C-alpha distance (Angstrom), angle and dihedral (degrees) to the residues before:
residue distance angle dihedral
M1 . . .
S2 3.78 . .
R3 3.78 118.6 .
S4 3.76 117.8 -101.7
P5 3.83 112.9 -110.8
L6 3.81 89.6 -137.9
L7 3.80 101.0 49.6
P8 3.80 122.6 82.6
S9 3.77 118.7 -121.9
C10 3.77 126.6 -134.1
P11 3.80 116.5 -112.9
G12 3.80 114.4 -110.5
S13 3.76 125.7 -119.3
G14 3.75 128.6 -125.0
Q15 3.76 139.7 80.8
Y16 3.77 121.0 -46.5
P17 3.85 116.4 -130.4
S18 3.77 118.6 -111.1
R19 3.79 120.5 -87.5
G20 3.80 91.4 -107.8
V21 3.80 92.3 52.1
R22 3.83 91.3 48.4
I23 3.78 92.2 50.1
A24 3.83 91.7 48.3
A25 3.77 91.5 47.8
A26 3.82 91.6 48.8
A27 3.80 90.9 50.3
R28 3.77 91.5 51.0
T29 3.80 90.7 48.1
V30 3.78 93.4 51.7
T31 3.81 93.6 45.5
A32 3.82 91.9 47.5
A33 3.78 94.0 48.0
L34 3.79 91.1 50.4
L35 3.78 91.7 48.8
V36 3.78 93.3 52.4
L37 3.78 91.1 46.8
L38 3.80 100.8 48.1
P39 3.79 96.2 68.3
A40 3.81 89.2 48.4
L41 3.80 91.2 59.1
A42 3.81 90.6 65.7
P43 3.86 109.3 102.8
A44 3.79 91.1 -129.3
Q45 3.82 92.3 61.2
S46 3.78 123.2 86.8
V47 3.82 111.3 -131.3
C48 3.76 144.6 134.5
T49 3.83 103.8 -62.6
N50 3.77 140.3 135.3
E51 3.79 92.5 -109.8
G52 3.75 114.0 123.6
Q53 3.79 93.3 13.3
P54 3.83 121.5 130.3
V55 3.77 116.3 -91.5
A56 3.81 108.5 -111.8
G57 3.77 115.2 -122.3
R58 3.82 96.2 -176.3
W59 3.77 135.9 39.1
L60 3.83 123.3 -146.6
E61 3.79 129.1 -179.4
R62 3.82 121.1 -175.0
F63 3.81 117.4 -163.5
V64 3.80 118.5 -163.3
S65 3.81 122.7 -172.1
A66 3.82 113.0 -124.0
D67 3.82 86.3 -139.8
C68 3.82 92.9 63.2
A69 3.81 109.3 83.4
D70 3.86 94.8 -176.8
C71 3.82 98.9 40.9
W72 3.81 91.0 86.0
T73 3.83 89.9 59.3
D74 3.83 96.3 39.8
P75 3.83 106.9 137.3
S76 3.81 90.7 -149.3
T77 3.83 91.7 64.7
P78 3.86 106.5 130.3
A79 3.78 112.8 -114.5
A80 3.78 122.4 -138.2
G81 3.79 110.6 -99.4
H82 3.78 128.5 -144.8
E83 3.84 113.8 -50.2
T84 3.82 90.8 2.7
Q85 3.79 120.8 143.6
V86 3.81 109.9 -148.3
L87 3.80 135.5 -168.4
D88 3.82 125.0 -169.8
W89 3.80 117.2 -152.5
V90 3.79 125.9 -171.5
V91 3.83 106.1 -152.8
P92 3.83 119.5 -146.5
G93 3.80 108.6 -106.6
I94 3.78 133.5 -142.4
Q95 3.82 88.5 -104.7
G96 3.76 90.3 67.5
D97 3.80 114.3 -162.2
D98 3.79 89.8 -3.9
A99 3.81 92.0 65.1
P100 3.87 113.5 114.0
L101 3.81 92.7 -121.3
S102 3.79 98.6 34.0
A103 3.80 92.5 116.7
V104 3.84 90.9 72.2
A105 3.80 100.5 30.1
R106 3.79 116.7 121.8
R107 3.81 128.0 -157.5
E108 3.84 86.9 -143.9
A109 3.81 86.1 69.6
L110 3.79 88.3 66.7
E111 3.82 90.5 48.6
R112 3.79 89.4 50.1
L113 3.80 91.9 51.1
E114 3.80 90.2 49.2
A115 3.81 90.2 51.7
L116 3.80 89.1 52.9
R117 3.80 91.4 45.1
L118 3.76 90.9 -120.3
D119 3.83 127.7 140.7
R120 3.75 124.0 -122.2
P121 3.81 103.8 -85.8
P122 3.81 119.2 -124.2
R123 3.80 87.0 -148.8
T124 3.79 120.5 -5.9
T125 3.80 138.6 -31.9
T126 3.76 134.1 -178.4
Q127 3.80 135.3 -153.3
S128 3.76 122.1 -163.8
A129 3.80 136.5 174.2
T130 3.76 140.8 172.8
L131 3.81 110.1 -115.3
P132 3.76 111.9 -123.2
R133 3.79 119.3 -113.5
R134 3.73 98.2 -128.5
P135 3.83 136.9 110.0
V136 3.81 111.1 -54.1
P137 3.79 132.3 -179.1
T138 3.81 119.8 -83.7
L139 3.78 97.5 -116.2
R140 3.82 133.6 -178.6
I141 3.78 124.4 -176.0
A142 3.79 124.2 -176.9
R143 3.76 131.9 -168.6
G144 3.80 121.1 -151.0
P145 3.79 127.2 -157.3
A146 3.79 122.7 -74.3
L147 3.77 115.6 -100.1
N148 3.81 128.9 178.7
G149 3.77 94.5 -25.5
Y150 3.85 96.0 -43.5
I151 3.77 134.8 92.7
G152 3.78 126.8 -155.5
I153 3.78 119.8 -127.1
G154 3.79 131.6 -173.8
L155 3.81 130.0 -163.0
R156 3.77 131.2 -169.9
I157 3.78 120.0 174.1
G158 3.76 126.3 177.8
P159 2.89 172.3 133.8
V160 3.76 86.0 60.0
P161 3.81 123.0 -154.8
L162 3.79 108.3 -117.0
A163 3.81 89.8 -127.1
L164 3.83 89.6 68.1
E165 3.78 98.6 63.3
G166 3.79 107.3 140.5
A167 3.80 95.2 27.0
Q168 3.83 119.4 137.8
I169 3.75 137.4 -151.7
A170 3.79 139.2 -148.5
I171 3.84 131.5 -168.4
A172 3.79 121.7 -153.5
L173 3.80 123.3 -163.3
I174 3.78 100.8 -142.2
E175 3.79 134.5 -171.0
T176 3.80 109.5 -140.1
L177 3.83 107.0 -139.4
P178 3.79 119.9 -172.0
A179 3.79 120.2 -132.1
G180 3.83 109.8 -80.9
T181 3.86 95.0 40.3
E182 3.78 103.8 141.5
G183 3.81 87.5 -14.8
S184 3.80 96.4 -56.8
P185 3.86 110.2 159.4
V186 3.81 91.0 -149.2
A187 3.78 138.4 43.1
R188 3.77 111.7 -99.4
N189 3.76 141.1 -154.1
L190 3.81 98.2 -150.7
V191 3.83 113.5 -159.7
R192 3.79 109.1 -127.2
N193 3.81 101.1 166.2
V194 3.78 138.4 -1.3
H195 3.80 133.5 -150.6
Y196 3.79 127.4 -172.5
P197 3.83 111.9 -155.2
A198 3.78 118.4 -144.8
W199 3.80 92.3 -116.6
K200 3.81 113.2 118.2
G201 3.77 102.9 170.3
H202 3.85 90.8 -64.5
F203 3.79 118.7 -166.1
S204 3.73 135.3 -178.6
L205 3.79 114.7 -86.9
S206 3.83 91.1 -111.2
K207 3.83 91.0 55.8
T208 3.82 85.9 -144.5
K209 3.83 96.7 99.9
K210 3.76 129.1 58.1
S211 3.79 110.4 -120.0
V212 3.77 132.1 -134.9
F213 3.80 124.1 -146.1
S214 3.80 123.4 -164.6
E215 3.77 134.6 176.7
T216 3.79 136.2 176.1
R217 3.79 121.3 -169.4
T218 3.81 144.6 130.2
M219 3.76 131.4 -99.6
N220 3.83 126.3 -153.9
I221 3.80 116.2 -113.1
P222 3.81 108.3 -137.2
E223 3.78 117.1 -126.7
G224 3.80 112.2 -90.4
A225 3.79 96.7 27.9
Q226 3.79 115.9 124.7
P227 3.83 107.7 -128.8
D228 3.83 93.2 -149.4
R229 3.81 89.0 61.8
L230 3.81 96.3 50.7
Q231 3.77 121.8 114.0
L232 3.80 136.8 154.4
V233 3.81 130.5 -111.7
A234 3.79 119.0 -168.1
W235 3.78 124.2 -171.2
V236 3.78 131.7 -174.9
W237 3.79 126.4 -153.1
D238 3.77 130.0 -172.1
R239 3.79 128.8 -125.3
H240 3.78 90.0 -84.2
G241 3.82 92.6 57.1
Q242 3.83 96.1 -107.8
V243 3.79 115.8 140.4
I244 3.76 106.7 -124.0
A245 3.79 104.5 172.6
A246 3.82 140.3 15.1
Y247 3.79 133.0 -167.5
Q248 3.85 134.9 -174.2
T249 3.79 130.8 -168.8
A250 3.78 126.1 -127.7
C251 3.79 129.1 -175.4
R252 3.79 124.8 -116.8
D253 3.84 127.4 -171.9
């Protein structure tokens, strides 16, 4: 039986490897993940990318307090409509590790609430917006296979419209959970990890050429996440904090 994404797991027993062994193992993991990802970034390869996916017209974020045991199963939870990109955050609660949903809570959820100028919800809160129909970056994200607790990701963004100088981007590693998972009335994109690339609407110094930013790295897969359900969601916001574009990967044979 697969482990529930909402239930904490018990730490295993046994001896921990030495620090040198752990460092060497981590280095091999990172190198291997990058090697398996790099061929996938070539356009001729068939991988998990956002290419060919519908362009999102709306943006929806659902925040659930880790303290609220029944919020996950609340029948009034808003579903994602047509062409809506959704993220599900579990917010750390005041009960800490004793909170019912603490196993999947992320501190980045608090940072996201702060960016939206929203308070920590005692139960749930949502934030939605219509994505503007205006020039957005040409963006490609790719997800490599899972390996030893890590997953490779690749990002290429550009050319960038000059009007977006100062924009920023975030990439969430999500676990796609069908409706009915742990009693959820809706399908969810549960945020499992978050990465903030260094891109901030970078341009060439001359400002006469459109720039391209690329990055290849690994992300840690939290314990309990099912690798075959993992995808990426990237979203871009402008200098005013407004989300202007969203992208999600899907896998093709």
